[in-house]
C-alpha positions in Angstrom: 128.7 41.7 71.2 130.0 43.4 75.2 133.3 42.1 76.4 134.4 42.5 80.1 137.3 45.1 81.0 140.1 42.7 82.1 141.2 45.0 84.9 137.8 43.9 86.0 138.1 40.1 85.5 142.0 40.2 87.5 140.3 42.9 90.3 137.5 40.8 90.9 139.6 37.6 91.1 142.1 39.3 93.7 138.7 40.6 95.9 137.9 36.5 96.2 141.3 35.4 97.5 141.0 38.6 100.0 137.5 38.3 100.5 138.1 34.5 100.6 141.3 34.9 103.9 139.8 38.3 105.5 136.7 35.7 106.0 138.9 32.6 107.1 140.6 35.1 109.5 137.5 36.8 111.2 135.8 33.5 111.9 138.5 31.9 112.9 138.5 35.0 116.0 135.0 35.2 116.5 135.1 31.2 117.2 138.1 31.6 119.9 136.4 34.6 121.4 133.0 32.3 121.4 134.7 29.1 123.3 136.2 32.4 125.8 132.6 33.3 126.5 130.8 30.3 126.3 130.9 27.7 129.6 128.7 24.9 128.7 129.9 21.5 127.0 127.0 21.7 124.5 127.6 25.3 123.2 131.3 24.7 123.0 129.8 21.4 120.6 128.0 23.9 118.4 131.7 26.0 117.7 131.9 23.7 114.0 128.4 25.7 112.9 129.3 29.2 114.3 132.1 29.3 112.4 130.5 28.0 109.3 127.8 30.3 109.7 130.2 33.3 110.8 132.4 32.0 107.3 129.3 31.6 105.1 128.2 34.7 106.2 131.2 37.0 106.4 132.4 35.9 101.9 128.6 36.2 100.8 128.4 39.7 102.3 131.6 40.3 99.9 130.2 38.8 97.4 127.3 40.9 97.2 129.1 44.2 98.1 131.4 43.0 95.1 128.3 42.3 93.1 127.0 46.1 93.9 130.6 47.6 92.7 130.1 45.9 89.4 126.7 46.8 88.4 
């Protein structure tokens, strides 16, 4: 039976927390830049969608990186 190295498990948990925080900060910063550059009310109303897409994209990318690190 194969056992996972406990240090890898611990570091993966820390990686999840750090990646989530960095994704949140990145999405918040990019949404602020987006709102500064956009003029119309319709495009400003898309702010929650833009923030969600940026957060999910950056967090998903960090999970893909973690996958390739662990395999």
